[in-house]
C-alpha positions in Angstrom: -19.3 7.6 -18.8 -19.4 8.8 -22.4 -19.9 6.9 -25.9 -18.4 7.5 -29.4 -19.3 5.9 -32.9 -17.4 6.3 -36.2 -19.9 6.3 -39.3 -18.9 5.1 -42.5 -18.1 8.6 -43.6 -15.4 8.9 -41.1 -17.3 11.3 -39.0 -17.7 10.8 -35.0 -20.9 11.1 -33.0 -20.8 11.1 -29.1 -23.3 11.0 -26.3 -23.0 10.8 -22.4 -21.0 12.8 -19.8 -19.3 16.2 -21.1 -18.4 17.6 -17.7 -14.7 18.4 -18.9 -15.5 18.5 -22.8 -14.6 15.0 -23.4 -17.5 14.8 -26.1 -15.4 17.5 -28.2 -18.4 19.8 -28.8 -16.7 23.1 -27.8 -18.6 23.1 -24.1 -19.0 21.6 -21.0 -22.8 21.4 -21.2 -23.8 18.6 -18.9 -24.4 15.2 -20.4 -25.9 14.4 -23.9 -28.7 11.6 -24.1 -28.5 11.4 -27.9 -25.7 11.3 -30.2 -24.2 14.6 -31.4 -21.9 14.9 -34.4 -18.6 16.2 -33.4 -17.3 18.7 -35.8 -13.9 19.1 -34.4 -13.1 15.7 -34.9 -13.1 16.1 -38.8 -14.0 13.4 -41.2 -11.5 11.1 -41.5 -11.3 9.3 -38.0 -9.8 5.6 -37.9 -9.9 4.8 -34.6 -11.7 6.4 -31.2 -10.7 5.6 -27.6 -12.6 7.0 -24.5 -10.9 7.0 -21.0 -12.3 4.9 -18.1 -14.5 6.6 -15.4 -12.2 7.7 -12.4 -14.5 7.2 -9.3 -12.5 9.9 -7.2 -13.1 12.3 -10.2 -16.7 11.2 -11.0 -17.9 12.1 -14.7 -14.6 13.6 -15.7 -13.4 11.7 -18.7 -11.5 12.5 -22.0 -11.2 11.1 -25.6 -8.3 10.4 -27.9 -8.6 10.0 -31.8 -6.3 8.5 -34.5 -6.9 9.8 -37.9 -6.1 8.1 -41.3 -3.2 10.2 -41.8 -1.5 9.0 -38.6 -2.4 12.1 -36.6 -3.5 12.0 -33.1 -6.1 14.6 -31.4 -7.5 14.6 -27.7 -10.3 16.5 -25.9 -11.7 16.7 -22.4 -10.1 16.1 -18.9 -6.5 17.0 -18.9 -5.4 17.6 -15.2 -2.5 15.1 -15.7 -1.3 15.9 -19.3 -3.0 12.8 -20.5 -4.1 14.7 -23.7 -0.2 14.8 -24.4 -0.5 18.7 -25.3 2.3 19.7 -23.0 -0.2 21.4 -20.7 -2.9 20.5 -18.0 -5.9 22.6 -19.4 -8.9 20.8 -20.3 -10.1 20.8 -24.0 -13.6 21.0 -25.2 -12.7 20.8 -28.6 -10.4 18.0 -30.4 -6.8 19.4 -30.5 -4.0 18.0 -32.4 -0.9 16.5 -30.5 2.3 17.8 -32.1 5.1 16.7 -29.9 6.5 13.2 -30.5 3.6 12.4 -33.1 4.7 12.8 -36.5 1.7 11.2 -38.6 3.2 7.8 -37.8 0.8 6.5 -35.4 -1.0 3.1 -36.0 -2.8 2.5 -32.6 -4.0 4.7 -29.5 -5.0 3.2 -26.0 -6.3 5.0 -22.9 -6.3 4.1 -19.2 -8.1 6.5 -16.7 -5.7 9.1 -16.6 -2.8 7.9 -19.0 -2.5 7.7 -22.7 -0.2 5.5 -24.9 0.3 5.5 -28.8 1.9 2.7 -30.9 4.0 3.9 -33.8 4.6 2.3 -37.0 8.2 1.4 -36.2 7.1 -0.6 -33.3 7.9 1.9 -30.6 5.5 3.0 -27.8 5.1 6.6 -26.2 3.0 7.4 -23.0 1.7 10.6 -21.3 -0.4 11.5 -18.4 -0.6 10.3 -14.9 2.3 7.8 -13.5 2.0 7.4 -9.8 2.1 3.8 -10.1 4.4 3.4 -13.0 1.6 3.1 -15.7 3.9 4.7 -18.3 6.7 2.3 -17.7 9.4 5.0 -17.8 11.1 3.6 -14.3 9.7 6.3 -12.3 6.4 7.9 -10.8 6.5 11.0 -12.5 3.6 12.3 -14.8 4.5 13.3 -18.2 2.3 16.1 -20.2 3.9 15.3 -23.6 4.1 11.9 -25.1 7.3 10.2 -23.7 9.0 7.3 -25.7 9.6 4.1 -23.4 13.0 2.7 -23.9 13.5 0.1 -21.0 12.9 -3.5 -22.1 11.0 -2.1 -25.3 13.1 -2.3 -28.3 10.8 -1.0 -31.1 8.7 -4.4 -31.1 5.5 -3.7 -29.9 2.4 -5.3 -31.9 -0.5 -3.9 -29.6 -0.8 -1.9 -26.3 -3.6 -1.7 -24.0 -4.2 0.2 -20.9 -6.3 -0.5 -17.6 -7.0 2.0 -15.0 -3.5 2.3 -13.7 -1.6 0.0 -15.6 -0.4 -1.0 -19.0 0.1 -4.3 -21.1 2.1 -4.6 -24.1 2.1 -7.6 -26.7 5.5 -7.8 -28.7 6.0 -9.2 -32.2 7.5 -12.2 -30.7 4.3 -13.2 -28.8 5.5 -12.1 -25.3 3.4 -10.0 -22.9 4.8 -7.2 -20.9 3.2 -5.1 -18.2 3.9 -2.1 -16.1 2.0 0.0 -13.3 -0.6 -0.9 -10.6 -0.8 -4.6 -9.7 -2.7 -4.9 -6.4 -4.8 -7.3 -7.9 -2.4 -9.4 -9.8 -3.4 -7.7 -13.1 0.0 -7.7 -14.7 0.1 -11.2 -14.7 3.4 -11.4 -13.1 2.7 -14.0 -10.4 2.8 -11.3 -7.5 1.0 -8.2 -6.5 3.8 -5.8 -6.6 3.5 -2.7 -8.8 6.2 -2.4 -11.6 7.8 0.9 -12.7 9.0 -0.6 -16.1 7.8 -3.2 -18.4 8.1 -6.7 -17.3 7.6 -9.9 -18.8 4.9 -12.2 -17.9 6.4 -15.8 -17.9 3.9 -18.1 -16.0 1.7 -19.7 -18.4 2.8 -17.2 -21.2 5.2 -18.7 -23.7 5.8 -16.4 -26.5 2.4 -17.6 -27.9 0.1 -14.8 -27.5 -2.0 -13.3 -30.4 -4.1 -10.4 -28.6 -4.3 -8.7 -25.2 -7.2 -6.8 -23.6 -7.6 -4.8 -20.5 -10.5 -3.8 -18.0 -10.2 -1.5 -15.0 -8.1 -4.0 -12.9 -8.2 -7.2 -14.8 -6.4 -8.5 -18.0 -7.3 -11.1 -20.7 -5.0 -12.7 -23.1 -5.9 -14.8 -26.6 -3.2 -17.4 -27.4 -2.5 -18.5 -30.9 -4.2 -21.6 -30.2 -7.5 -19.7 -29.5 -7.5 -20.3 -25.8 -8.2 -17.4 -23.4 -6.5 -16.8 -20.3 -7.2 -14.0 -17.5 -5.7 -12.5 -14.4 -6.5 -10.1 -11.8 -9.4 -8.6 -10.1 -12.5 -10.9 -10.1 -14.9 -9.7 -7.4 -17.9 -10.0 -10.0 -16.4 -13.0 -11.8 -15.0 -11.2 -14.5 -12.0 -13.4 -15.0 -14.6 -16.1 -16.4 -12.5 -18.9 -14.0 -14.8 -18.8 -11.0 -18.7 -17.7 -11.4 -19.1 -17.0 -7.9 -16.4 -14.5 -8.0 -14.8 -15.6 -4.8 -11.3 -15.8 -5.9 -11.0 -11.9 -5.9 -7.1 -12.1 -6.7 -5.4 -14.2 -9.6 -1.8 -13.0 -10.0 -1.0 -15.0 -12.8 -2.8 -16.0 -15.9 -5.3 -18.6 -15.7 -6.8 -20.5 -18.7 -10.5 -20.3 -19.1 -12.3 -24.0 -19.4 -15.7 -23.1 -19.4 -17.3 -22.6 -22.8 -13.9 -23.0 -24.6 
């Protein structure tokens, strides 16, 4: 429920919901209907990611930024430790993550209540809510600091993407792996069973993926041949494989044919 832009000078501006300080303006003063400059973010922001809107905690979000020096900063809702600051206290201004972040991060990703970073060495680290195994750490316990994922992840990750309560990673070899909530088949594992560790998607995925993307409960992959495939929830036709949206659950990657 909030939006950010990065200008060419590296400064960030935000608008929208600010009930938990997710705009980084130093307060929780309701929502902002015009863009406001966020001074606590500094002037050298490379990437900015906003959390999704949790229906159970309406208008309570958070924001994470990656600076050009490889440092990571967060603000907003922190009830599950999703800001990676070692506590569960909300932050109204951007605060730097120091534990497990050594100016060596190249990508950040946010779900609704969990956060991932991808380091330059190909390792991934996660924090926040983990009730469905979305952190891929083999259990359902939350983490308040960024924790390295070791099971089935061998410092070979190219990209990480987060859905509402799940996570997808793309490895350098073109394979796709997923962990977390899977009621709608969004993990692409040809089932609807949640996974506590990253598990490789094998049906219709053959080391040929170039990019991944997640919605709330649906997933897209772009293959090297420029074909697009999707899986997960489809109640609004978001998978692009059935315009009527009648196929609500698709537990494996399906190729989009129309328009491609």
